[in-house]
Structure formats: C-alpha cells, structure tokens
C-alpha positions as CSV (number, residue, x, y, z in Angstrom):
1,X,86.0,82.2,104.2
2,X,85.7,85.6,102.4
3,X,82.9,86.6,100.1
4,X,83.4,88.1,96.7
5,X,80.7,89.8,94.7
6,X,81.7,90.9,91.1
7,X,79.4,92.4,88.4
8,X,79.7,93.3,84.8
9,X,77.5,96.1,83.4
10,X,74.2,95.1,81.9
11,X,74.8,94.9,78.2
12,X,72.2,96.5,75.9
13,X,70.4,93.6,74.4
14,X,70.2,95.3,70.9
15,X,74.0,95.5,70.6
16,X,75.9,92.8,68.8
17,X,78.5,91.4,71.3
18,X,81.9,92.8,70.6
19,X,85.4,92.6,72.0
20,X,84.7,95.2,74.7
21,X,81.8,93.2,76.0
22,X,83.9,90.0,75.9
23,X,86.8,91.7,77.8
24,X,84.7,92.9,80.7
25,X,83.0,89.6,81.1
26,X,86.2,87.5,80.8
27,X,87.8,89.8,83.4
28,X,84.9,89.2,85.8
29,X,85.1,85.5,85.1
30,X,88.9,85.4,85.8
31,X,88.4,87.2,89.1
32,X,85.5,84.9,90.1
33,X,87.5,81.8,89.2
34,X,90.6,83.0,91.1
35,X,88.6,83.7,94.2
36,X,86.8,80.4,94.0
37,X,90.1,78.6,93.7
38,X,91.2,80.4,96.9
39,X,88.2,79.1,98.8
40,X,86.1,82.3,98.7
41,X,82.4,82.3,98.3
42,X,81.7,84.0,95.0
43,X,78.7,85.6,93.3
44,X,79.4,86.6,89.7
45,X,76.5,88.6,88.1
46,X,76.1,89.6,84.5
47,X,73.0,90.2,82.3
48,X,71.2,92.4,79.8
49,X,69.5,95.8,79.7
50,X,66.3,95.3,77.8
51,X,64.2,98.5,77.9
52,X,64.4,101.8,75.9
53,X,63.6,103.5,72.7
54,X,66.1,101.8,70.5
55,X,64.7,98.4,71.4
56,X,61.1,99.6,70.8
57,X,62.1,101.0,67.4
58,X,64.0,97.8,66.4
59,X,61.0,95.6,67.4
60,X,58.7,97.8,65.4
61,X,60.9,97.6,62.4
62,X,60.9,93.8,62.6
63,X,57.1,93.7,63.2
64,X,57.3,92.0,66.6
65,X,56.5,93.0,70.1
66,X,59.5,94.2,72.2
67,X,59.4,91.3,74.6
68,X,59.7,88.8,71.7
69,X,62.5,90.9,70.3
70,X,64.6,90.9,73.5
71,X,63.9,87.2,74.2
72,X,65.5,86.4,70.9
73,X,68.4,88.9,71.1
74,X,69.4,88.0,74.6
75,X,70.6,84.7,73.2
76,X,73.4,86.5,71.4
77,X,75.0,87.2,74.8
78,X,74.1,84.0,76.5
79,X,75.5,81.9,73.6
80,X,78.7,83.9,73.5
81,X,79.3,83.7,77.2
82,X,78.9,79.9,77.0
83,X,81.4,79.8,74.1
84,X,83.8,81.9,76.1
85,X,83.6,79.6,79.1
86,X,82.0,82.3,81.3
87,X,81.0,80.6,84.6
88,X,78.6,83.2,86.0
89,X,76.3,82.6,89.0
90,X,73.4,84.7,87.8
91,X,72.3,86.3,84.5
92,X,69.7,89.0,85.2
93,X,67.4,90.6,82.6
94,X,65.7,93.9,83.3
95,X,62.4,92.5,82.0
96,X,62.2,90.0,84.8
97,X,59.7,90.6,87.6
98,X,62.3,90.2,90.3
99,X,63.8,93.4,88.9
100,X,60.8,95.3,87.6
101,X,58.9,94.9,90.8
102,X,61.7,96.3,92.9
103,X,62.3,99.3,90.5
104,X,58.6,100.2,91.0
105,X,58.8,99.9,94.7
106,X,61.8,102.2,94.9
107,X,60.3,104.8,92.5
108,X,57.2,104.9,94.7
109,X,59.2,105.3,97.9
110,X,61.3,108.1,96.5
111,X,58.2,109.8,95.2
112,X,56.6,109.6,98.6
113,X,59.8,110.9,100.3
114,X,59.9,114.0,97.9
115,X,63.1,112.8,96.2
116,X,61.3,112.9,92.8
117,X,59.4,115.8,91.4
118,X,57.7,116.8,88.1
119,X,58.8,119.7,86.0
120,X,58.8,120.8,82.4
121,X,62.1,120.5,80.5
122,X,63.2,122.1,77.3
123,X,66.5,121.1,75.8
124,X,68.6,118.8,73.6
125,X,68.0,115.0,73.6
126,X,70.4,112.4,72.2
127,X,68.5,109.6,70.5
128,X,71.5,107.3,70.4
129,X,72.3,107.7,74.1
130,X,68.6,108.0,75.2
131,X,69.3,111.0,77.5
132,X,69.1,114.7,77.7
133,X,72.3,116.6,77.0
134,X,73.5,120.1,77.7
135,X,74.0,122.7,75.0
136,X,77.7,122.4,75.4
137,X,77.6,118.6,74.9
138,X,75.5,119.2,71.8
139,X,78.1,121.5,70.4
140,X,81.2,119.5,71.3
141,X,79.9,115.9,71.5
142,X,79.8,113.1,69.0
143,X,76.1,112.5,68.9
144,X,74.6,111.0,65.7
145,X,71.0,112.3,66.2
146,X,70.0,115.1,68.4
147,X,66.4,116.5,68.9
148,X,65.3,119.6,70.7
149,X,62.4,118.6,73.0
150,X,60.1,120.4,75.4
151,X,58.1,118.1,77.6
152,X,57.0,117.4,81.1
153,X,59.0,114.8,83.0
154,X,60.0,113.6,86.4
155,X,63.3,114.3,88.0
156,X,65.4,112.7,90.8
157,X,67.0,115.2,93.2
158,X,70.5,114.0,92.4
159,X,72.0,117.4,93.2
160,X,71.1,116.9,96.9
161,X,73.8,114.3,97.1
162,X,76.6,116.0,95.4
163,X,78.6,117.1,98.5
164,X,78.0,113.7,100.2
165,X,79.3,111.9,97.1
166,X,82.4,114.1,96.9
167,X,83.1,113.4,100.5
168,X,82.7,109.6,100.1
169,X,85.1,109.6,97.0
170,X,87.7,111.7,98.8
171,X,87.6,109.5,102.0
172,X,87.5,106.1,100.2
173,X,90.4,106.0,97.8
174,X,89.5,102.6,96.5
175,X,85.9,103.6,95.6
176,X,86.8,104.5,92.0
177,X,89.7,102.8,90.3
178,X,92.1,103.6,88.7
179,X,93.1,106.9,90.3
180,X,92.9,108.7,86.9
181,X,89.2,107.9,86.7
182,X,88.7,108.9,90.3
183,X,90.1,112.3,89.5
184,X,87.9,112.6,86.4
185,X,84.8,112.0,88.5
186,X,85.9,114.5,91.1
187,X,86.5,117.0,88.3
188,X,83.0,116.4,87.0
189,X,81.6,116.9,90.5
190,X,83.3,120.3,90.9
191,X,80.6,121.7,88.6
192,X,77.0,122.0,89.7
193,X,75.3,118.7,89.5
194,X,71.9,118.8,87.7
195,X,68.9,116.7,88.8
196,X,68.4,113.5,86.8
197,X,65.5,113.2,84.4
198,X,64.2,109.7,85.2
199,X,61.1,109.4,83.0
200,X,60.0,109.3,79.4
201,X,56.4,110.1,78.3
202,X,54.6,107.1,76.8
203,X,53.7,109.4,73.9
204,X,57.2,108.7,72.5
205,X,58.3,105.6,74.5
206,X,56.2,102.9,76.0
207,X,58.7,100.1,76.3
208,X,59.9,100.5,79.8
209,X,58.9,100.1,83.5
210,X,55.8,102.2,84.1
211,X,56.1,104.8,86.8
212,X,53.9,103.6,89.7
213,X,52.7,107.2,90.5
214,X,52.0,108.2,86.9
215,X,50.8,105.7,84.3
216,X,51.6,108.0,81.4
217,X,55.3,107.7,81.9
218,X,58.0,104.9,81.9
219,X,61.3,104.9,83.7
220,X,64.5,106.2,82.1
221,X,66.6,103.2,81.2
222,X,69.6,104.0,83.4
223,X,67.5,104.5,86.5
224,X,66.0,101.1,85.8
225,X,69.1,99.1,84.7
226,X,71.5,100.2,87.5
227,X,69.3,98.7,90.2
228,X,70.1,95.2,88.8
229,X,73.2,95.1,91.1
230,X,70.9,94.8,94.1
231,X,67.7,93.4,92.7
232,X,69.6,90.3,91.5
233,X,70.8,89.5,95.0
234,X,67.5,89.8,96.7
235,X,67.1,93.4,97.8
236,X,63.7,93.7,99.4
237,X,62.9,90.2,98.4
238,X,65.5,88.0,100.1
239,X,67.1,89.9,102.9
240,X,69.5,87.1,104.0
241,X,70.9,86.8,100.5
242,X,71.1,90.6,100.1
243,X,72.9,91.1,103.4
244,X,75.3,88.2,102.5
245,X,76.5,89.7,99.2
246,X,76.1,93.5,99.4
247,X,78.1,95.7,99.0
248,X,79.7,94.5,95.8
249,X,83.4,94.1,95.8
250,X,83.8,95.2,92.2
251,X,81.5,96.8,89.6
252,X,83.5,96.4,86.3
253,X,82.8,98.5,83.2
254,X,84.4,100.5,80.4
255,X,85.2,104.1,80.9
256,X,82.4,105.4,78.7
257,X,79.8,104.5,81.3
258,X,81.8,105.6,84.4
259,X,79.6,108.7,85.1
260,X,76.4,106.7,85.3
261,X,78.1,104.2,87.7
262,X,80.1,106.7,89.7
263,X,77.6,109.5,90.0
264,X,74.0,108.4,89.1
265,X,74.3,105.0,90.9
266,X,75.8,106.2,94.2
267,X,73.3,109.0,94.6
268,X,70.4,106.6,93.9
269,X,71.8,104.3,96.7
270,X,72.2,107.3,99.1
271,X,68.6,108.3,98.5
272,X,67.6,104.7,99.2
273,X,69.7,104.4,102.3
274,X,71.7,101.5,100.8
275,X,75.4,101.2,101.4
276,X,77.6,102.0,98.4
277,X,79.7,99.4,96.5
278,X,83.3,98.9,97.6
279,X,84.9,99.6,94.2
280,X,83.9,100.9,90.8
281,X,86.6,99.8,88.4
282,X,86.7,101.4,84.9
283,X,88.9,99.9,82.3
284,X,90.0,101.4,79.0
285,X,88.9,100.8,75.4
286,X,90.2,98.3,72.9
287,X,91.7,100.1,69.9
288,X,92.1,98.8,66.4
289,X,95.7,99.7,66.1
290,X,95.6,103.4,67.1
291,X,91.9,103.9,66.3
292,X,89.0,103.4,68.7
293,X,86.7,100.6,67.7
294,X,83.4,102.1,66.6
295,X,80.3,100.6,64.9
296,X,80.1,103.8,62.8
297,X,83.6,103.2,61.5
298,X,82.9,99.5,60.9
299,X,86.1,98.3,62.8
300,X,84.6,96.5,65.7
301,X,86.1,93.1,66.3
302,X,83.7,90.2,66.7
303,X,85.2,87.8,69.2
304,X,83.5,84.9,67.6
305,X,85.8,85.4,64.5
306,X,88.9,85.0,66.6
307,X,87.5,82.2,68.6
308,X,86.7,80.1,65.6
309,X,90.2,80.7,64.1
310,X,92.4,80.4,67.2
311,X,90.3,79.0,70.1
312,X,88.7,80.4,73.2
313,X,91.5,80.2,75.7
314,X,94.1,82.0,73.5
315,X,91.6,84.8,73.1
316,X,91.0,84.9,76.8
317,X,94.7,84.9,77.5
318,X,95.5,87.8,75.0
319,X,92.7,90.0,76.4
320,X,93.8,89.5,80.0
321,X,97.5,89.8,79.2
322,X,97.5,92.9,77.0
323,X,95.3,95.4,78.7
324,X,96.6,97.2,81.8
325,X,93.5,98.2,83.8
326,X,92.7,101.8,83.3
327,X,94.6,102.1,80.0
328,X,93.5,101.6,76.4
329,X,95.0,98.6,74.6
330,X,95.5,97.7,70.9
331,X,94.0,94.6,69.3
332,X,95.6,93.5,66.1
333,X,95.8,90.0,64.6
334,X,99.6,90.4,64.3
335,X,99.9,91.4,68.0
336,X,97.7,88.5,69.0
337,X,99.8,86.0,67.1
338,X,103.1,87.4,68.5
339,X,101.8,87.1,72.0
340,X,100.4,83.6,71.4
341,X,103.6,82.3,69.9
342,X,105.9,83.9,72.4
343,X,104.0,83.0,75.6
344,X,101.8,80.1,74.9
345,X,103.5,78.1,72.1
346,X,107.1,78.8,73.0
347,X,107.4,79.4,76.7
348,X,104.5,77.2,77.9
349,X,103.6,74.7,75.2
350,X,107.1,73.6,74.2
351,X,107.8,73.1,77.9
352,X,104.8,70.8,78.3
353,X,106.1,68.7,75.3
354,X,109.7,68.8,76.4
355,X,109.0,67.5,79.9
356,X,106.4,64.9,79.1
357,X,108.2,63.4,76.0
358,X,111.3,62.8,78.1
359,X,109.3,61.1,80.9
360,X,107.4,59.0,78.4
361,X,110.6,58.0,76.7
362,X,113.0,57.4,79.5
363,X,110.9,56.8,82.7
364,X,108.1,54.5,81.5
365,X,105.6,57.4,81.4
366,X,105.8,57.8,85.2
367,X,107.0,60.7,87.3
368,X,110.6,59.8,88.2
369,X,111.9,59.2,91.7
370,X,114.0,62.2,92.6
371,X,117.4,62.1,94.3
372,X,118.9,64.8,96.6
373,X,118.3,68.4,95.6
374,X,121.4,70.6,95.0
375,X,121.7,74.4,94.9
376,X,120.4,74.7,91.3
377,X,117.3,72.7,92.3
378,X,116.7,74.6,95.5
379,X,117.0,78.0,93.7
380,X,114.2,76.9,91.3
381,X,112.1,75.5,94.2
382,X,112.4,78.9,96.0
383,X,111.0,80.7,92.9
384,X,108.2,78.1,92.6
385,X,107.2,78.5,96.2
386,X,107.1,82.3,96.1
387,X,105.3,82.6,92.8
388,X,101.7,81.8,94.0
389,X,101.9,84.5,96.7
390,X,103.1,87.1,94.1
391,X,100.3,86.1,91.7
392,X,97.7,86.3,94.5
393,X,99.0,89.8,95.5
394,X,98.8,91.0,91.9
395,X,95.2,89.7,91.5
396,X,94.1,91.4,94.7
397,X,95.6,94.6,93.4
398,X,93.8,94.1,90.0
399,X,97.2,93.8,88.2
400,X,96.0,91.0,86.0
401,X,98.7,91.3,83.3
402,X,101.4,91.3,86.0
403,X,99.9,88.1,87.6
404,X,100.0,86.4,84.2
405,X,103.5,87.6,83.5
406,X,104.7,86.2,86.8
407,X,103.1,82.8,86.0
408,X,104.7,82.7,82.5
409,X,108.0,83.9,84.1
410,X,107.9,80.7,86.2
411,X,107.8,78.7,82.9
412,X,110.7,80.7,81.5
413,X,112.7,79.9,84.7
414,X,111.9,76.3,84.2
415,X,113.0,76.3,80.6
416,X,116.3,77.9,81.7
417,X,116.7,75.2,84.4
418,X,116.2,72.5,81.8
419,X,118.8,74.1,79.5
420,X,121.2,74.1,82.4
421,X,120.5,70.5,83.4
422,X,120.1,69.1,79.8
423,X,118.3,65.9,81.1
424,X,118.1,64.6,77.5
425,X,121.9,64.3,77.7
426,X,122.1,63.0,81.2
427,X,119.9,60.0,80.6
428,X,122.5,58.7,78.2
429,X,125.3,58.8,80.8
430,X,126.1,56.8,84.0
431,X,123.8,56.0,86.9
432,X,124.6,59.2,88.9
433,X,123.8,61.3,85.9
434,X,120.6,59.4,85.4
435,X,119.6,60.3,89.0
436,X,120.1,64.0,88.3
437,X,118.0,63.6,85.2
438,X,115.2,62.0,87.3
439,X,115.4,64.8,89.9
440,X,115.3,67.4,87.1
441,X,112.2,65.9,85.5
442,X,110.5,65.3,88.8
443,X,110.8,68.9,89.7
444,X,110.0,70.2,86.2
445,X,106.7,68.2,86.0
446,X,105.5,69.4,89.4
447,X,106.5,73.1,88.9
448,X,105.0,73.0,85.5
449,X,101.8,71.8,87.2
450,X,101.9,74.8,89.6
451,X,102.4,77.3,86.7
452,X,99.5,75.7,84.9
453,X,97.2,75.9,87.9
454,X,98.0,79.6,88.4
455,X,96.8,80.2,84.8
456,X,93.7,78.1,85.1
457,X,91.3,81.1,85.8
458,X,92.5,82.6,82.5
459,X,92.5,79.5,80.3
460,X,90.3,76.9,82.1
461,X,89.8,74.4,79.3
462,X,93.3,74.1,77.9
463,X,94.9,74.1,81.4
464,X,92.7,71.2,82.4
465,X,94.0,69.4,79.3
466,X,97.6,70.1,80.4
467,X,96.9,68.9,83.9
468,X,95.5,65.7,82.5
469,X,98.7,65.2,80.4
470,X,100.7,65.7,83.6
471,X,98.6,63.2,85.4
472,X,97.5,65.9,87.8
473,X,93.8,66.2,87.0
474,X,92.9,64.9,90.5
475,X,95.0,67.5,92.3
476,X,92.7,70.4,93.5
477,X,93.1,73.5,91.4
478,X,93.5,75.6,94.5
479,X,96.4,73.6,95.9
480,X,99.6,75.0,94.4
481,X,101.9,73.4,97.0
482,X,105.1,71.8,95.8
483,X,105.4,68.0,95.8
484,X,101.8,67.1,95.0
485,X,102.8,65.3,91.8
486,X,104.1,62.1,93.3
487,X,106.9,59.9,92.0
488,X,105.5,56.9,90.3
489,X,102.3,58.5,89.2
490,X,101.5,58.0,85.6
491,X,101.3,60.7,82.9
492,X,98.3,61.0,80.7
493,X,98.3,61.0,77.0
494,X,98.5,64.0,74.6
495,X,100.6,66.9,73.7
496,X,100.6,70.7,74.2
497,X,97.3,72.3,73.3
498,X,99.2,75.4,72.1
499,X,100.7,74.6,68.7
500,X,102.6,77.4,67.1
501,X,100.7,79.6,64.7
502,X,102.5,79.8,61.4
503,X,102.7,83.3,60.0
504,X,102.3,83.4,56.3
C-alpha cells in the first residue's frame, strides 16, 4: 500500500473564497479521492493562514480582537469546502498551538545555530503583500500601497542555501512542475539571493507569533505559515506520524506564490535538516475571458454563485476539465454551459437515461442475461478494459483533463455502440434479435458503471446517484473490473442527474 500526502496552500483567512481557492482545493480532493480508490493511504491537508497586518487592521476596524475575527472568518472556507464536497483529512489553522509551538521551537533553534541575525533595513515595503520589495519591484510591480521603512529586523540566512537549492532543482526534475515554472525558479536563482527578513516589530504589528528570542518582534507571516506542511503531521510532536507522511507528494498552489514555496520553503527545510517535498506543483490562473480575475477589477467569480445555480458536481467537473495544469484557463458562463451540455448532459446523462429506460421497459428493470459476444461487443470490451489503466496513468502524470476526457470518451464509444446495435429496434424483432439486445444492454450497463466510477473522484455526489440508478451502489468504487454488474440484478429508480441547461 502506497502513501499519498497532498496539500493546498493555507488560504489567507481575510480573503473571500474565490474560484482560484476552489480550484486548488478541488484538485487536491480529486487526487486524494483517486488515490483512496486505488487503495493508497492518503493524507489531504488544507487550512488557513491567520496572522499578519491585514488581519490586525481588519479586526481593529470591526472593533474586535484578532482571534475573534479569524474564528469567524475561517468559517467562510470551512463552509465552502463542505459545500464543495471536499473530503480533507486535516484543516490546520496557524493560530493553533500545535503549529505556533513548533514555529517558536524552530526559530529558537535557528537563532542558536546562527542561521538568524539582527540587522537594520531601509527600503520599500508592500503593505498589500506584507513583505519588503526591491527598488526595481517598486518601480515595475503592481503594488497598491508602498511605504519606505527604516527599521531593525531579524533575517534568515537564505542566501547560504542558494547553490544547494539550485543543485537540488537541477538533479530532481520532478521537484517543480510544470517545467516552465521550474525554469522560472532557476532563472530567479541565477541572481544573488537576498537573506529573508523574518520579523516585524510589534510597534507596527503585534498579531503574529512572537519571536522566542526577542519579545519585541513577531514572525513574518510566510516564515510562520509555510511550516504548516510539517507541523500538521506531527513534526517534533508525533515522530511516527511525521515519518509516515513526510515528504509530501504534492504541494499544490497557484503560480503567484511559487517563489515562496520553491525558494523560501526549501531553504527553511535545509536549515532545519528536514527532507524536501517531492513535488511543488504550480497551476495557472483562472481568467475572466481574456482578463485575469482581480479583486481590484471586481471580476472575481464567487463559486457559491455557480453552485447555487448549477450544482456542485458540474462546477467541480468544469474546473477539472478545462484547466491544463501549468496553463491559464478561461472561466465564462457560456463556456461552462457548453462544456456541461456537451459532456454531461449529452454524452453522459443521455446515455444513463437511454440504457436504463430500455432495461426498465423491456427487461423488467433487471440487468439482462447476455448471449455470446461477437466482434462488435469484443471491440467495446477491449476499450472498456484498457480505459482504467489509461486514466490511472494520466492521473499519476497530473494530466487531469486528459483523464476526464478518456473517461468521457468511453461514454462516447458506448453511445456509438448503441447506435450501431439499435437495441430499441431489436427488442421488437424475433428471439435471436432479442438476445442481441439483451447482450447489448448488459454490456452497456456495466461499461456505463465503469465510466461512472472513473469519474467519481471528480463528481462524487452525482456519480453515486448514477450508480444507485444502475443498481451498482454496493460495488466498491475502486473495482472497475468488467462483469461486476450481474445479470438479474435490479436497477434502482431515477433518471440522469445531468439535465440539459437551456440557453436562452
């Protein structure tokens, strides 16, 4: 039995969940469900980042303390993940003692080892990103509010690990995916790497983890938040659990936080003598047509709006089907409806209705007894037997849209097979034709079951409805062998949960 540990980034608790947050979390959920269905042990971690200046300011504006503020706002994410059928194993908050205690321990250790030092810094500070930026970034970047600061702070000797990190990236081609992002990080590391400012003075920020070696400072939010990936699985608290799950198979995130994960995080681990994660996977952005979604532009899609209108599983399906990992993707309502009607209503939903209506009408609602398979049957059986292996290979290679397309392609093959056989005509003819019809519908129901099971990680709720309609709800989700839907077994009630969306 293999182990699979997948993480999302910690979402900033002040943010309102949007389509980008939903995409990353659904992706992690699909991977977790797929690996569970294959018998792997899975640990799926998500959570919220709850420290920093923006949270302190928002709490002050509301007239509440920061802890009360984050306790309320964290529910926005927890409620959405429940709504989206996210089946995580752990939800970590950076205000929990299991996290804050470990952060303090590491800070003290790195201070004792000389990996952290104090120095005075003068330069530009981005309030929106809560980090110091270079003069070039200030000139070229898109920062809403920049201040020039001069203050004493503490720095982590990140530059000491530049060469070691470059070597690791070059000798581990799967460490950063896709390759375009890997090349971007290597390009970034060709320039001198500055040390990382890891503190903020309490004179301007007191909502954070206090430095154990200087009570007048709190920890920089990224140096705090990144450690969640190991604190959640028992680092220095439950060694057996930590050794079982680390290193992570995948850290998933959007490309705008790649540098923190591919540079800050590995160097922190190197300084702590902790093994690096296996793969950091950076996906693209969801665009509104051709424009990047942005809070300042007011074009950020709230997934709750689409869920209420079209349902959870269709939204999950579209997000997984229409973004190639590493590339940007376009989200429009027209595009969503086209994809839904083409794949789910026509190719999949109509097939469910077609097969089950014929069996209800002509075979007393029971899976027919098949006759002998001919060449046409055997050709379809060959496709059905090979499809699960192809899907598994695509998932392992993180080609999620390809895995979905192969599954839907099986449905299209099945539709063509039914058009060729025309069982609705055969049932009206003589006994030999009736036998061919029985064989056709026997195969169709079982292959439809296999296709549905392959899509279960993407659309768990509606797939379970379809399996119930097929009378296959007791067949293990992870068993996609042919022939498990036995002749004589009864169909359930209901019709396709993918009605066509009428375009006005």
